[in-house]
C-alpha positions, 0 to 999 in steps of 0.5 A, a space after each residue: 443092700 450095702 451101707 451108704 451115707 445118703 438114705 431115703 426113708 431111713 434106708 440106704 439108697 444104693 443096692 447091690 450089683 446083684 439086685 433084681 427087679 423084685 429088690 427094686 419093687 420092694 424098696 419102691 413099695 415101701 416108699 409108696 406105702 409110707 407116703 414118701 412119694 406124693 400123689 400125682 407126681 411123676 416118679 422117673 425111671 432114670 432118677 430111681 436107677 441113679 439113686 439106687 445104683 442100678 440100671 433102668 431095666 430092673 427099675 422098669 420091671 419093678 414099676 410094671 410089677 407095682 402097676 399090676 398091684 395098683 400102686 402106680 399108674 404109668 403114662 407113656 413118655 411121661 413116667 409113673 405116678 402114685 394115683 390119688 386115693 378115691 372112695 370108689 376104689 376103696 369101695 371096690 377093694 372091700 367089695 371084692 374082699 367081702 366076696 373072697 375072704 369068707 370063701 378062704 375062711 370057710 376052707 381054712 377054719 377047720 384046719 387052723 392049728 393051735 399054733 396058728 391061732 396063737 400066732 394070730 392072737 399074738 398079731 392082735 396083741 402086738 397091734 394093740 401096742 402100736 402107736 404108729 398107724 403105719 406099723 398098726 396097718 402092717 399088722 392088720 394086713 398080716 392078720 388077714 394074710 395069716 388067717 387064710 394060710 391053712 385054706 391052701 387056695 393059692 389062686 385065691 390067696 394071690 388075688 387077695 394079696 393084691 387086694 391087701 396091698 392096695 388096702 394097706 396103702 389106704 390104712 397107712 394113710 389114715 391120718 384121721 384115724 382115731 384110737 377108738 377106730 383102731 381099738 374097735 378093729 382089734 376087738 373085732 379081730 379078737 372076737 373073730 378068733 374066739 369064734 374060730 376057736 369054738 369051731 362056729 363056721 357060720 358065725 365066724 364067716 358072718 363076723 368076718 363079713 361084718 368086719 370087712 363091711 365096717 372097715 369099708 365104711 370107716 376107711 373113707 371117713 378116716 381118709 377124709 374122702 367123700 362117699 359116692 353119695 357126696 357125704 363126708 
C-alpha cells in the first residue's frame, strides 16, 4: 500500500497496482469491523474502486468474499450493505460455536505445547491491558483461534473462522460493554487455561461451554438488542 494524503480510518486509500481481491477484502473487512460503514447503507463498487485506485473486478470479488463471511449482503442492481445486528443471528452464531469449539478443544487439549500455552496466557495478559473495545475484541478472537490450532482439523477450523469473524463484529460494536464484562471474560479464559494445563479434558470442555453460553447471553444485552422473548 503506497503513501497517499487522503486516508480512511487511518489508512491510505490507494492500493498498489498489484492489489488482489484479498487485499481489497482485508481493507473493507477492517472498515466493517471498526464500524466505518453504517448499517443498511449501500456500499457502491464504483466508489470503492475509485477510492482504492483499483478496477471494479477485485472489488466485486472482495464483496463476494465478505458476503460469504456474513459481513455484508448484496442486492442486485443496488449494491452491498452491512446488515443490521440482530439477537437471532447472535444466538445462532453462539449455538454453532458451542457445538464446534468443544469438538476442537477435545482434539487439541493434549497436543497444546507449553509455548502455545504461554502464547495464550500472553494474549489474556494483553487483553487485560486494553482500553479500547475494538482492540480487546480482536484479542478475544485471537485467543479462540489460537486455542484450537493444535487440533489439526482444517475443515472445522475454517468453519469456526467464519463464525469468529461474525462474532468479532458484535464484540467490536459492544458500546455498552462494561469493565466488569471484559474482566469476567478474561477471567474465564484464564480459568480455562488452568484446566488445560492440568490436563482435565472434561472440566476444560465444560468450562468452555459455560464461557460460550455466558458470552451468548451477554452480547445482546451489551449491544442493546432485544432477545427473542422481547426482554432488553
